[in-house]
PDB file of N, CA, C and O in Angstrom:
ATOM      1  N   MET A   1     200.687 -51.930 -61.952  1.00  0.00           N
ATOM      2  CA  MET A   1     199.465 -51.370 -62.493  1.00  0.00           C
ATOM      3  C   MET A   1     199.806 -50.075 -63.209  1.00  0.00           C
ATOM      4  O   MET A   1     200.518 -49.228 -62.670  1.00  0.00           O
ATOM      5  N   LYS A   2     199.303 -49.927 -64.403  1.00  0.00           N
ATOM      6  CA  LYS A   2     199.520 -48.713 -65.181  1.00  0.00           C
ATOM      7  C   LYS A   2     198.623 -47.605 -64.645  1.00  0.00           C
ATOM      8  O   LYS A   2     197.507 -47.865 -64.194  1.00  0.00           O
ATOM      9  N   ASN A   3     199.114 -46.371 -64.694  1.00  0.00           N
ATOM     10  CA  ASN A   3     198.313 -45.238 -64.256  1.00  0.00           C
ATOM     11  C   ASN A   3     197.618 -44.582 -65.435  1.00  0.00           C
ATOM     12  O   ASN A   3     196.783 -43.698 -65.244  1.00  0.00           O
ATOM     13  N   ASP A   4     197.946 -44.995 -66.643  1.00  0.00           N
ATOM     14  CA  ASP A   4     197.347 -44.470 -67.855  1.00  0.00           C
ATOM     15  C   ASP A   4     195.981 -45.132 -68.052  1.00  0.00           C
ATOM     16  O   ASP A   4     195.906 -46.351 -68.204  1.00  0.00           O
ATOM     17  N   THR A   5     194.914 -44.353 -68.051  1.00  0.00           N
ATOM     18  CA  THR A   5     193.562 -44.914 -68.119  1.00  0.00           C
ATOM     19  C   THR A   5     193.325 -45.720 -69.388  1.00  0.00           C
ATOM     20  O   THR A   5     192.393 -46.524 -69.431  1.00  0.00           O
ATOM     21  N   HIS A   6     194.128 -45.533 -70.408  1.00  0.00           N
ATOM     22  CA  HIS A   6     193.941 -46.250 -71.659  1.00  0.00           C
ATOM     23  C   HIS A   6     194.495 -47.663 -71.588  1.00  0.00           C
ATOM     24  O   HIS A   6     194.301 -48.445 -72.518  1.00  0.00           O
ATOM     25  N   GLU A   7     195.177 -48.006 -70.508  1.00  0.00           N
ATOM     26  CA  GLU A   7     195.765 -49.333 -70.404  1.00  0.00           C
ATOM     27  C   GLU A   7     195.127 -50.168 -69.304  1.00  0.00           C
ATOM     28  O   GLU A   7     195.633 -51.244 -68.988  1.00  0.00           O
ATOM     29  N   TRP A   8     194.039 -49.706 -68.717  1.00  0.00           N
ATOM     30  CA  TRP A   8     193.383 -50.492 -67.677  1.00  0.00           C
ATOM     31  C   TRP A   8     192.761 -51.730 -68.294  1.00  0.00           C
ATOM     32  O   TRP A   8     192.025 -51.657 -69.278  1.00  0.00           O
ATOM     33  N   ARG A   9     193.070 -52.850 -67.704  1.00  0.00           N
ATOM     34  CA  ARG A   9     192.478 -54.120 -68.095  1.00  0.00           C
ATOM     35  C   ARG A   9     191.832 -54.718 -66.855  1.00  0.00           C
ATOM     36  O   ARG A   9     191.964 -54.175 -65.758  1.00  0.00           O
ATOM     37  N   LEU A  10     191.144 -55.814 -67.024  1.00  0.00           N
ATOM     38  CA  LEU A  10     190.481 -56.462 -65.906  1.00  0.00           C
ATOM     39  C   LEU A  10     191.496 -56.801 -64.818  1.00  0.00           C
ATOM     40  O   LEU A  10     191.200 -56.662 -63.632  1.00  0.00           O
ATOM     41  N   GLU A  11     192.684 -57.243 -65.210  1.00  0.00           N
ATOM     42  CA  GLU A  11     193.713 -57.577 -64.221  1.00  0.00           C
ATOM     43  C   GLU A  11     194.135 -56.343 -63.428  1.00  0.00           C
ATOM     44  O   GLU A  11     194.385 -56.431 -62.226  1.00  0.00           O
ATOM     45  N   ASP A  12     194.216 -55.185 -64.105  1.00  0.00           N
ATOM     46  CA  ASP A  12     194.561 -53.933 -63.420  1.00  0.00           C
ATOM     47  C   ASP A  12     193.497 -53.573 -62.398  1.00  0.00           C
ATOM     48  O   ASP A  12     193.806 -53.184 -61.272  1.00  0.00           O
ATOM     49  N   TRP A  13     192.227 -53.710 -62.809  1.00  0.00           N
ATOM     50  CA  TRP A  13     191.125 -53.383 -61.898  1.00  0.00           C
ATOM     51  C   TRP A  13     191.172 -54.289 -60.673  1.00  0.00           C
ATOM     52  O   TRP A  13     190.998 -53.822 -59.547  1.00  0.00           O
ATOM     53  N   ARG A  14     191.404 -55.572 -60.886  1.00  0.00           N
ATOM     54  CA  ARG A  14     191.460 -56.506 -59.750  1.00  0.00           C
ATOM     55  C   ARG A  14     192.610 -56.159 -58.821  1.00  0.00           C
ATOM     56  O   ARG A  14     192.459 -56.227 -57.602  1.00  0.00           O
ATOM     57  N   GLU A  15     193.759 -55.786 -59.376  1.00  0.00           N
ATOM     58  CA  GLU A  15     194.903 -55.390 -58.556  1.00  0.00           C
ATOM     59  C   GLU A  15     194.573 -54.136 -57.749  1.00  0.00           C
ATOM     60  O   GLU A  15     194.881 -54.067 -56.559  1.00  0.00           O
ATOM     61  N   TYR A  16     193.952 -53.149 -58.386  1.00  0.00           N
ATOM     62  CA  TYR A  16     193.547 -51.908 -57.714  1.00  0.00           C
ATOM     63  C   TYR A  16     192.558 -52.213 -56.593  1.00  0.00           C
ATOM     64  O   TYR A  16     192.687 -51.709 -55.478  1.00  0.00           O
ATOM     65  N   ARG A  17     191.569 -53.047 -56.908  1.00  0.00           N
ATOM     66  CA  ARG A  17     190.553 -53.427 -55.931  1.00  0.00           C
ATOM     67  C   ARG A  17     191.186 -54.083 -54.715  1.00  0.00           C
ATOM     68  O   ARG A  17     190.852 -53.744 -53.580  1.00  0.00           O
ATOM     69  N   ASP A  18     192.099 -55.020 -54.945  1.00  0.00           N
ATOM     70  CA  ASP A  18     192.748 -55.720 -53.846  1.00  0.00           C
ATOM     71  C   ASP A  18     193.650 -54.791 -53.045  1.00  0.00           C
ATOM     72  O   ASP A  18     193.687 -54.863 -51.817  1.00  0.00           O
ATOM     73  N   LEU A  19     194.366 -53.930 -53.730  1.00  0.00           N
ATOM     74  CA  LEU A  19     195.268 -52.988 -53.066  1.00  0.00           C
ATOM     75  C   LEU A  19     194.500 -52.066 -52.119  1.00  0.00           C
ATOM     76  O   LEU A  19     194.985 -51.737 -51.037  1.00  0.00           O
ATOM     77  N   HIS A  20     193.316 -51.658 -52.526  1.00  0.00           N
ATOM     78  CA  HIS A  20     192.510 -50.741 -51.718  1.00  0.00           C
ATOM     79  C   HIS A  20     191.488 -51.463 -50.846  1.00  0.00           C
ATOM     80  O   HIS A  20     190.604 -50.836 -50.263  1.00  0.00           O
ATOM     81  N   GLN A  21     191.617 -52.776 -50.764  1.00  0.00           N
ATOM     82  CA  GLN A  21     190.760 -53.611 -49.926  1.00  0.00           C
ATOM     83  C   GLN A  21     189.279 -53.340 -50.182  1.00  0.00           C
ATOM     84  O   GLN A  21     188.478 -53.220 -49.255  1.00  0.00           O
ATOM     85  N   MET A  22     188.954 -53.249 -51.430  1.00  0.00           N
ATOM     86  CA  MET A  22     187.559 -53.012 -51.811  1.00  0.00           C
ATOM     87  C   MET A  22     186.792 -54.327 -51.736  1.00  0.00           C
ATOM     88  O   MET A  22     187.369 -55.400 -51.913  1.00  0.00           O
ATOM     89  N   THR A  23     185.509 -54.241 -51.477  1.00  0.00           N
ATOM     90  CA  THR A  23     184.657 -55.416 -51.411  1.00  0.00           C
ATOM     91  C   THR A  23     184.683 -56.121 -52.761  1.00  0.00           C
ATOM     92  O   THR A  23     184.643 -55.481 -53.811  1.00  0.00           O
ATOM     93  N   THR A  24     184.750 -57.429 -52.717  1.00  0.00           N
ATOM     94  CA  THR A  24     184.798 -58.190 -53.959  1.00  0.00           C
ATOM     95  C   THR A  24     183.461 -58.857 -54.232  1.00  0.00           C
ATOM     96  O   THR A  24     182.652 -59.069 -53.328  1.00  0.00           O
ATOM     97  N   ASP A  25     183.253 -59.176 -55.478  1.00  0.00           N
ATOM     98  CA  ASP A  25     182.107 -59.944 -55.925  1.00  0.00           C
ATOM     99  C   ASP A  25     180.764 -59.384 -55.471  1.00  0.00           C
ATOM    100  O   ASP A  25     179.897 -60.126 -55.008  1.00  0.00           O
ATOM    101  N   VAL A  26     180.603 -58.099 -55.604  1.00  0.00           N
ATOM    102  CA  VAL A  26     179.314 -57.461 -55.372  1.00  0.00           C
ATOM    103  C   VAL A  26     178.499 -57.638 -56.645  1.00  0.00           C
ATOM    104  O   VAL A  26     179.029 -57.483 -57.745  1.00  0.00           O
ATOM    105  N   SER A  27     177.241 -57.953 -56.511  1.00  0.00           N
ATOM    106  CA  SER A  27     176.381 -58.106 -57.687  1.00  0.00           C
ATOM    107  C   SER A  27     175.934 -56.730 -58.171  1.00  0.00           C
ATOM    108  O   SER A  27     175.509 -55.886 -57.382  1.00  0.00           O
ATOM    109  N   VAL A  28     176.038 -56.524 -59.476  1.00  0.00           N
ATOM    110  CA  VAL A  28     175.607 -55.283 -60.106  1.00  0.00           C
ATOM    111  C   VAL A  28     174.731 -55.643 -61.308  1.00  0.00           C
ATOM    112  O   VAL A  28     174.835 -56.738 -61.862  1.00  0.00           O
ATOM    113  N   THR A  29     173.878 -54.714 -61.697  1.00  0.00           N
ATOM    114  CA  THR A  29     172.994 -54.943 -62.831  1.00  0.00           C
ATOM    115  C   THR A  29     173.459 -54.113 -64.015  1.00  0.00           C
ATOM    116  O   THR A  29     173.597 -52.894 -63.920  1.00  0.00           O
ATOM    117  N   LEU A  30     173.697 -54.787 -65.125  1.00  0.00           N
ATOM    118  CA  LEU A  30     174.110 -54.112 -66.345  1.00  0.00           C
ATOM    119  C   LEU A  30     172.918 -53.425 -66.995  1.00  0.00           C
ATOM    120  O   LEU A  30     171.771 -53.683 -66.629  1.00  0.00           O
ATOM    121  N   ARG A  31     173.189 -52.549 -67.958  1.00  0.00           N
ATOM    122  CA  ARG A  31     172.135 -51.805 -68.646  1.00  0.00           C
ATOM    123  C   ARG A  31     171.118 -52.718 -69.309  1.00  0.00           C
ATOM    124  O   ARG A  31     169.961 -52.335 -69.484  1.00  0.00           O
ATOM    125  N   ASP A  32     171.540 -53.928 -69.680  1.00  0.00           N
ATOM    126  CA  ASP A  32     170.622 -54.865 -70.352  1.00  0.00           C
ATOM    127  C   ASP A  32     169.887 -55.777 -69.368  1.00  0.00           C
ATOM    128  O   ASP A  32     169.165 -56.688 -69.774  1.00  0.00           O
ATOM    129  N   GLY A  33     170.078 -55.521 -68.071  1.00  0.00           N
ATOM    130  CA  GLY A  33     169.366 -56.278 -67.051  1.00  0.00           C
ATOM    131  C   GLY A  33     170.111 -57.474 -66.483  1.00  0.00           C
ATOM    132  O   GLY A  33     169.685 -58.049 -65.481  1.00  0.00           O
ATOM    133  N   ARG A  34     171.220 -57.857 -67.112  1.00  0.00           N
ATOM    134  CA  ARG A  34     171.989 -58.981 -66.583  1.00  0.00           C
ATOM    135  C   ARG A  34     172.610 -58.603 -65.245  1.00  0.00           C
ATOM    136  O   ARG A  34     173.026 -57.462 -65.044  1.00  0.00           O
ATOM    137  N   ILE A  35     172.670 -59.561 -64.337  1.00  0.00           N
ATOM    138  CA  ILE A  35     173.324 -59.361 -63.050  1.00  0.00           C
ATOM    139  C   ILE A  35     174.670 -60.071 -63.110  1.00  0.00           C
ATOM    140  O   ILE A  35     174.754 -61.267 -63.387  1.00  0.00           O
ATOM    141  N   VAL A  36     175.725 -59.295 -62.840  1.00  0.00           N
ATOM    142  CA  VAL A  36     177.088 -59.822 -62.917  1.00  0.00           C
ATOM    143  C   VAL A  36     177.873 -59.357 -61.694  1.00  0.00           C
ATOM    144  O   VAL A  36     177.392 -58.545 -60.904  1.00  0.00           O
ATOM    145  N   SER A  37     179.075 -59.879 -61.553  1.00  0.00           N
ATOM    146  CA  SER A  37     179.973 -59.456 -60.486  1.00  0.00           C
ATOM    147  C   SER A  37     180.570 -58.099 -60.832  1.00  0.00           C
ATOM    148  O   SER A  37     180.812 -57.799 -62.001  1.00  0.00           O
ATOM    149  N   SER A  38     180.805 -57.284 -59.815  1.00  0.00           N
ATOM    150  CA  SER A  38     181.427 -55.979 -60.055  1.00  0.00           C
ATOM    151  C   SER A  38     182.878 -56.115 -60.500  1.00  0.00           C
ATOM    152  O   SER A  38     183.498 -55.128 -60.897  1.00  0.00           O
ATOM    153  N   SER A  39     183.419 -57.314 -60.440  1.00  0.00           N
ATOM    154  CA  SER A  39     184.781 -57.521 -60.925  1.00  0.00           C
ATOM    155  C   SER A  39     184.804 -58.142 -62.325  1.00  0.00           C
ATOM    156  O   SER A  39     185.857 -58.569 -62.800  1.00  0.00           O
ATOM    157  N   SER A  40     183.645 -58.190 -62.980  1.00  0.00           N
ATOM    158  CA  SER A  40     183.568 -58.803 -64.310  1.00  0.00           C
ATOM    159  C   SER A  40     184.011 -57.842 -65.402  1.00  0.00           C
ATOM    160  O   SER A  40     183.992 -56.623 -65.230  1.00  0.00           O
ATOM    161  N   GLU A  41     184.402 -58.408 -66.507  1.00  0.00           N
ATOM    162  CA  GLU A  41     184.786 -57.622 -67.680  1.00  0.00           C
ATOM    163  C   GLU A  41     183.591 -56.837 -68.223  1.00  0.00           C
ATOM    164  O   GLU A  41     183.747 -55.707 -68.685  1.00  0.00           O
ATOM    165  N   ALA A  42     182.406 -57.432 -68.169  1.00  0.00           N
ATOM    166  CA  ALA A  42     181.204 -56.754 -68.672  1.00  0.00           C
ATOM    167  C   ALA A  42     180.937 -55.471 -67.887  1.00  0.00           C
ATOM    168  O   ALA A  42     180.592 -54.446 -68.475  1.00  0.00           O
ATOM    169  N   TRP A  43     181.094 -55.521 -66.574  1.00  0.00           N
ATOM    170  CA  TRP A  43     180.868 -54.330 -65.738  1.00  0.00           C
ATOM    171  C   TRP A  43     181.956 -53.293 -65.983  1.00  0.00           C
ATOM    172  O   TRP A  43     181.673 -52.098 -66.056  1.00  0.00           O
ATOM    173  N   ARG A  44     183.204 -53.748 -66.112  1.00  0.00           N
ATOM    174  CA  ARG A  44     184.307 -52.829 -66.380  1.00  0.00           C
ATOM    175  C   ARG A  44     184.069 -52.089 -67.687  1.00  0.00           C
ATOM    176  O   ARG A  44     184.250 -50.874 -67.766  1.00  0.00           O
ATOM    177  N   LEU A  45     183.659 -52.836 -68.716  1.00  0.00           N
ATOM    178  CA  LEU A  45     183.399 -52.242 -70.029  1.00  0.00           C
ATOM    179  C   LEU A  45     182.278 -51.209 -69.939  1.00  0.00           C
ATOM    180  O   LEU A  45     182.408 -50.108 -70.475  1.00  0.00           O
ATOM    181  N   GLU A  46     181.183 -51.553 -69.266  1.00  0.00           N
ATOM    182  CA  GLU A  46     180.065 -50.623 -69.165  1.00  0.00           C
ATOM    183  C   GLU A  46     180.474 -49.359 -68.395  1.00  0.00           C
ATOM    184  O   GLU A  46     180.106 -48.250 -68.783  1.00  0.00           O
ATOM    185  N   CYS A  47     181.223 -49.525 -67.319  1.00  0.00           N
ATOM    186  CA  CYS A  47     181.669 -48.359 -66.542  1.00  0.00           C
ATOM    187  C   CYS A  47     182.588 -47.465 -67.370  1.00  0.00           C
ATOM    188  O   CYS A  47     182.465 -46.240 -67.340  1.00  0.00           O
ATOM    189  N   GLU A  48     183.512 -48.088 -68.112  1.00  0.00           N
ATOM    190  CA  GLU A  48     184.412 -47.303 -68.946  1.00  0.00           C
ATOM    191  C   GLU A  48     183.619 -46.558 -70.015  1.00  0.00           C
ATOM    192  O   GLU A  48     183.878 -45.380 -70.265  1.00  0.00           O
ATOM    193  N   ALA A  49     182.667 -47.221 -70.642  1.00  0.00           N
ATOM    194  CA  ALA A  49     181.858 -46.588 -71.690  1.00  0.00           C
ATOM    195  C   ALA A  49     181.060 -45.413 -71.133  1.00  0.00           C
ATOM    196  O   ALA A  49     180.992 -44.358 -71.764  1.00  0.00           O
ATOM    197  N   ARG A  50     180.460 -45.582 -69.970  1.00  0.00           N
ATOM    198  CA  ARG A  50     179.700 -44.485 -69.348  1.00  0.00           C
ATOM    199  C   ARG A  50     180.616 -43.304 -69.024  1.00  0.00           C
ATOM    200  O   ARG A  50     180.229 -42.148 -69.196  1.00  0.00           O
ATOM    201  N   THR A  51     181.808 -43.594 -68.561  1.00  0.00           N
ATOM    202  CA  THR A  51     182.761 -42.536 -68.231  1.00  0.00           C
ATOM    203  C   THR A  51     183.181 -41.777 -69.481  1.00  0.00           C
ATOM    204  O   THR A  51     183.237 -40.548 -69.466  1.00  0.00           O
ATOM    205  N   ILE A  52     183.475 -42.484 -70.553  1.00  0.00           N
ATOM    206  CA  ILE A  52     183.906 -41.840 -71.797  1.00  0.00           C
ATOM    207  C   ILE A  52     182.797 -40.968 -72.378  1.00  0.00           C
ATOM    208  O   ILE A  52     183.072 -39.906 -72.936  1.00  0.00           O
ATOM    209  N   LEU A  53     181.552 -41.406 -72.250  1.00  0.00           N
ATOM    210  CA  LEU A  53     180.433 -40.614 -72.776  1.00  0.00           C
ATOM    211  C   LEU A  53     180.345 -39.236 -72.128  1.00  0.00           C
ATOM    212  O   LEU A  53     179.767 -38.318 -72.710  1.00  0.00           O
ATOM    213  N   LYS A  54     180.900 -39.082 -70.952  1.00  0.00           N
ATOM    214  CA  LYS A  54     180.886 -37.795 -70.249  1.00  0.00           C
ATOM    215  C   LYS A  54     182.041 -36.893 -70.674  1.00  0.00           C
ATOM    216  O   LYS A  54     182.069 -35.711 -70.328  1.00  0.00           O
ATOM    217  N   ARG A  55     182.991 -37.446 -71.421  1.00  0.00           N
ATOM    218  CA  ARG A  55     184.189 -36.698 -71.806  1.00  0.00           C
ATOM    219  C   ARG A  55     183.983 -35.949 -73.116  1.00  0.00           C
ATOM    220  O   ARG A  55     183.181 -36.347 -73.961  1.00  0.00           O
ATOM    221  N   ARG A  56     184.711 -34.877 -73.263  1.00  0.00           N
ATOM    222  CA  ARG A  56     184.682 -34.120 -74.524  1.00  0.00           C
ATOM    223  C   ARG A  56     185.592 -34.733 -75.572  1.00  0.00           C
ATOM    224  O   ARG A  56     185.377 -34.547 -76.770  1.00  0.00           O
ATOM    225  N   ASP A  57     186.606 -35.463 -75.130  1.00  0.00           N
ATOM    226  CA  ASP A  57     187.602 -36.030 -76.043  1.00  0.00           C
ATOM    227  C   ASP A  57     187.323 -37.502 -76.362  1.00  0.00           C
ATOM    228  O   ASP A  57     188.243 -38.318 -76.403  1.00  0.00           O
ATOM    229  N   ARG A  58     186.057 -37.832 -76.585  1.00  0.00           N
ATOM    230  CA  ARG A  58     185.673 -39.224 -76.821  1.00  0.00           C
ATOM    231  C   ARG A  58     186.408 -39.846 -78.008  1.00  0.00           C
ATOM    232  O   ARG A  58     186.910 -40.966 -77.912  1.00  0.00           O
ATOM    233  N   LYS A  59     186.471 -39.127 -79.113  1.00  0.00           N
ATOM    234  CA  LYS A  59     187.120 -39.681 -80.308  1.00  0.00           C
ATOM    235  C   LYS A  59     188.607 -39.926 -80.066  1.00  0.00           C
ATOM    236  O   LYS A  59     189.150 -40.950 -80.481  1.00  0.00           O
ATOM    237  N   GLU A  60     189.253 -38.991 -79.400  1.00  0.00           N
ATOM    238  CA  GLU A  60     190.673 -39.143 -79.107  1.00  0.00           C
ATOM    239  C   GLU A  60     190.909 -40.311 -78.154  1.00  0.00           C
ATOM    240  O   GLU A  60     191.870 -41.063 -78.313  1.00  0.00           O
ATOM    241  N   TYR A  61     190.028 -40.461 -77.164  1.00  0.00           N
ATOM    242  CA  TYR A  61     190.140 -41.570 -76.212  1.00  0.00           C
ATOM    243  C   TYR A  61     190.030 -42.901 -76.954  1.00  0.00           C
ATOM    244  O   TYR A  61     190.845 -43.801 -76.750  1.00  0.00           O
ATOM    245  N   LEU A  62     189.017 -43.021 -77.816  1.00  0.00           N
ATOM    246  CA  LEU A  62     188.837 -44.266 -78.569  1.00  0.00           C
ATOM    247  C   LEU A  62     190.026 -44.556 -79.479  1.00  0.00           C
ATOM    248  O   LEU A  62     190.399 -45.714 -79.669  1.00  0.00           O
ATOM    249  N   GLU A  63     190.616 -43.513 -80.038  1.00  0.00           N
ATOM    250  CA  GLU A  63     191.798 -43.713 -80.879  1.00  0.00           C
ATOM    251  C   GLU A  63     192.963 -44.244 -80.049  1.00  0.00           C
ATOM    252  O   GLU A  63     193.705 -45.116 -80.503  1.00  0.00           O
ATOM    253  N   LYS A  64     193.124 -43.724 -78.844  1.00  0.00           N
ATOM    254  CA  LYS A  64     194.189 -44.229 -77.957  1.00  0.00           C
ATOM    255  C   LYS A  64     193.931 -45.673 -77.556  1.00  0.00           C
ATOM    256  O   LYS A  64     194.862 -46.471 -77.450  1.00  0.00           O
ATOM    257  N   VAL A  65     192.672 -46.005 -77.333  1.00  0.00           N
ATOM    258  CA  VAL A  65     192.324 -47.398 -77.026  1.00  0.00           C
ATOM    259  C   VAL A  65     192.678 -48.277 -78.217  1.00  0.00           C
ATOM    260  O   VAL A  65     193.253 -49.351 -78.047  1.00  0.00           O
ATOM    261  N   ARG A  66     192.338 -47.828 -79.421  1.00  0.00           N
ATOM    262  CA  ARG A  66     192.657 -48.595 -80.633  1.00  0.00           C
ATOM    263  C   ARG A  66     194.150 -48.858 -80.749  1.00  0.00           C
ATOM    264  O   ARG A  66     194.579 -49.970 -81.059  1.00  0.00           O
ATOM    265  N   LEU A  67     194.936 -47.816 -80.494  1.00  0.00           N
ATOM    266  CA  LEU A  67     196.383 -47.956 -80.614  1.00  0.00           C
ATOM    267  C   LEU A  67     196.985 -48.857 -79.537  1.00  0.00           C
ATOM    268  O   LEU A  67     197.926 -49.603 -79.809  1.00  0.00           O
ATOM    269  N   LYS A  68     196.452 -48.794 -78.325  1.00  0.00           N
ATOM    270  CA  LYS A  68     197.035 -49.545 -77.210  1.00  0.00           C
ATOM    271  C   LYS A  68     196.444 -50.936 -77.034  1.00  0.00           C
ATOM    272  O   LYS A  68     197.162 -51.872 -76.681  1.00  0.00           O
ATOM    273  N   ARG A  69     195.130 -51.085 -77.278  1.00  0.00           N
ATOM    274  CA  ARG A  69     194.468 -52.370 -77.039  1.00  0.00           C
ATOM    275  C   ARG A  69     194.067 -53.090 -78.311  1.00  0.00           C
ATOM    276  O   ARG A  69     193.771 -54.285 -78.288  1.00  0.00           O
ATOM    277  N   GLY A  70     194.055 -52.362 -79.425  1.00  0.00           N
ATOM    278  CA  GLY A  70     193.690 -52.972 -80.697  1.00  0.00           C
ATOM    279  C   GLY A  70     192.322 -52.536 -81.190  1.00  0.00           C
ATOM    280  O   GLY A  70     191.520 -51.971 -80.446  1.00  0.00           O
ATOM    281  N   VAL A  71     192.079 -52.814 -82.464  1.00  0.00           N
ATOM    282  CA  VAL A  71     190.844 -52.411 -83.131  1.00  0.00           C
ATOM    283  C   VAL A  71     189.636 -53.067 -82.473  1.00  0.00           C
ATOM    284  O   VAL A  71     188.625 -52.407 -82.236  1.00  0.00           O
ATOM    285  N   ASP A  72     189.734 -54.358 -82.178  1.00  0.00           N
ATOM    286  CA  ASP A  72     188.588 -55.064 -81.599  1.00  0.00           C
ATOM    287  C   ASP A  72     188.148 -54.438 -80.280  1.00  0.00           C
ATOM    288  O   ASP A  72     186.951 -54.293 -80.035  1.00  0.00           O
ATOM    289  N   ALA A  73     189.096 -54.067 -79.436  1.00  0.00           N
ATOM    290  CA  ALA A  73     188.763 -53.447 -78.148  1.00  0.00           C
ATOM    291  C   ALA A  73     188.100 -52.090 -78.347  1.00  0.00           C
ATOM    292  O   ALA A  73     187.145 -51.754 -77.646  1.00  0.00           O
ATOM    293  N   ALA A  74     188.602 -51.316 -79.295  1.00  0.00           N
ATOM    294  CA  ALA A  74     188.014 -50.000 -79.561  1.00  0.00           C
ATOM    295  C   ALA A  74     186.594 -50.133 -80.111  1.00  0.00           C
ATOM    296  O   ALA A  74     185.706 -49.371 -79.728  1.00  0.00           O
ATOM    297  N   VAL A  75     186.383 -51.082 -80.992  1.00  0.00           N
ATOM    298  CA  VAL A  75     185.049 -51.308 -81.564  1.00  0.00           C
ATOM    299  C   VAL A  75     184.083 -51.775 -80.477  1.00  0.00           C
ATOM    300  O   VAL A  75     182.946 -51.306 -80.412  1.00  0.00           O
ATOM    301  N   LYS A  76     184.525 -52.684 -79.637  1.00  0.00           N
ATOM    302  CA  LYS A  76     183.688 -53.178 -78.545  1.00  0.00           C
ATOM    303  C   LYS A  76     183.295 -52.042 -77.604  1.00  0.00           C
ATOM    304  O   LYS A  76     182.142 -51.948 -77.184  1.00  0.00           O
ATOM    305  N   LEU A  77     184.254 -51.186 -77.277  1.00  0.00           N
ATOM    306  CA  LEU A  77     183.986 -50.051 -76.397  1.00  0.00           C
ATOM    307  C   LEU A  77     183.028 -49.064 -77.067  1.00  0.00           C
ATOM    308  O   LEU A  77     182.092 -48.577 -76.432  1.00  0.00           O
ATOM    309  N   ARG A  78     183.257 -48.773 -78.333  1.00  0.00           N
ATOM    310  CA  ARG A  78     182.382 -47.852 -79.074  1.00  0.00           C
ATOM    311  C   ARG A  78     180.960 -48.407 -79.153  1.00  0.00           C
ATOM    312  O   ARG A  78     179.994 -47.664 -78.981  1.00  0.00           O
ATOM    313  N   ASN A  79     180.830 -49.707 -79.413  1.00  0.00           N
ATOM    314  CA  ASN A  79     179.509 -50.327 -79.483  1.00  0.00           C
ATOM    315  C   ASN A  79     178.781 -50.236 -78.141  1.00  0.00           C
ATOM    316  O   ASN A  79     177.571 -50.016 -78.099  1.00  0.00           O
ATOM    317  N   GLU A  80     179.515 -50.405 -77.065  1.00  0.00           N
ATOM    318  CA  GLU A  80     178.905 -50.290 -75.729  1.00  0.00           C
ATOM    319  C   GLU A  80     178.450 -48.845 -75.488  1.00  0.00           C
ATOM    320  O   GLU A  80     177.381 -48.618 -74.922  1.00  0.00           O
ATOM    321  N   MET A  81     179.246 -47.887 -75.911  1.00  0.00           N
ATOM    322  CA  MET A  81     178.871 -46.472 -75.780  1.00  0.00           C
ATOM    323  C   MET A  81     177.589 -46.193 -76.563  1.00  0.00           C
ATOM    324  O   MET A  81     176.683 -45.529 -76.059  1.00  0.00           O
ATOM    325  N   LEU A  82     177.514 -46.696 -77.784  1.00  0.00           N
ATOM    326  CA  LEU A  82     176.324 -46.490 -78.619  1.00  0.00           C
ATOM    327  C   LEU A  82     175.094 -47.150 -78.001  1.00  0.00           C
ATOM    328  O   LEU A  82     173.995 -46.598 -78.055  1.00  0.00           O
ATOM    329  N   ALA A  83     175.281 -48.318 -77.421  1.00  0.00           N
ATOM    330  CA  ALA A  83     174.159 -49.024 -76.782  1.00  0.00           C
ATOM    331  C   ALA A  83     173.662 -48.236 -75.568  1.00  0.00           C
ATOM    332  O   ALA A  83     172.456 -48.152 -75.335  1.00  0.00           O
ATOM    333  N   ILE A  84     174.564 -47.675 -74.814  1.00  0.00           N
ATOM    334  CA  ILE A  84     174.174 -46.869 -73.647  1.00  0.00           C
ATOM    335  C   ILE A  84     173.418 -45.622 -74.106  1.00  0.00           C
ATOM    336  O   ILE A  84     172.372 -45.283 -73.554  1.00  0.00           O
ATOM    337  N   LYS A  85     173.959 -44.945 -75.121  1.00  0.00           N
ATOM    338  CA  LYS A  85     173.283 -43.753 -75.659  1.00  0.00           C
ATOM    339  C   LYS A  85     171.907 -44.117 -76.195  1.00  0.00           C
ATOM    340  O   LYS A  85     170.940 -43.387 -75.975  1.00  0.00           O
ATOM    341  N   GLY A  86     171.813 -45.231 -76.891  1.00  0.00           N
ATOM    342  CA  GLY A  86     170.541 -45.678 -77.448  1.00  0.00           C
ATOM    343  C   GLY A  86     169.519 -46.019 -76.388  1.00  0.00           C
ATOM    344  O   GLY A  86     168.327 -45.770 -76.571  1.00  0.00           O
ATOM    345  N   SER A  87     169.966 -46.582 -75.288  1.00  0.00           N
ATOM    346  CA  SER A  87     169.017 -46.944 -74.226  1.00  0.00           C
ATOM    347  C   SER A  87     168.491 -45.711 -73.509  1.00  0.00           C
ATOM    348  O   SER A  87     167.405 -45.755 -72.930  1.00  0.00           O
ATOM    349  N   LYS A  88     169.238 -44.610 -73.535  1.00  0.00           N
ATOM    350  CA  LYS A  88     168.777 -43.361 -72.930  1.00  0.00           C
ATOM    351  C   LYS A  88     167.769 -42.656 -73.833  1.00  0.00           C
ATOM    352  O   LYS A  88     166.879 -41.951 -73.358  1.00  0.00           O
ATOM    353  N   ASN A  89     167.920 -42.857 -75.145  1.00  0.00           N
ATOM    354  CA  ASN A  89     167.039 -42.183 -76.106  1.00  0.00           C
ATOM    355  C   ASN A  89     165.783 -42.996 -76.411  1.00  0.00           C
ATOM    356  O   ASN A  89     164.818 -42.484 -76.978  1.00  0.00           O
ATOM    357  N   GLY A  90     165.815 -44.273 -76.024  1.00  0.00           N
ATOM    358  CA  GLY A  90     164.718 -45.153 -76.420  1.00  0.00           C
ATOM    359  C   GLY A  90     163.626 -45.291 -75.439  1.00  0.00           C
ATOM    360  O   GLY A  90     162.660 -46.012 -75.688  1.00  0.00           O
TER     361      GLY A  90
END
């Protein structure tokens, strides 16, 4: 498992969860109302987006994501961040 937050993937999260004997398959509600597993990619993405929104270095973080995970991953993460911000303002 990588310790660099820019390289966390769903597989990394599952490994971390198992290593720390965390409860699996807890139901969580996404911002759009969907109920998913806490080990799902959708939940991981939303949690990462919420965390980045609290950071001062958001642009730099997204650039590192682009470089390490690719343009599509960075765009997906940015879109999730914008959706979260929009739901707070709406």
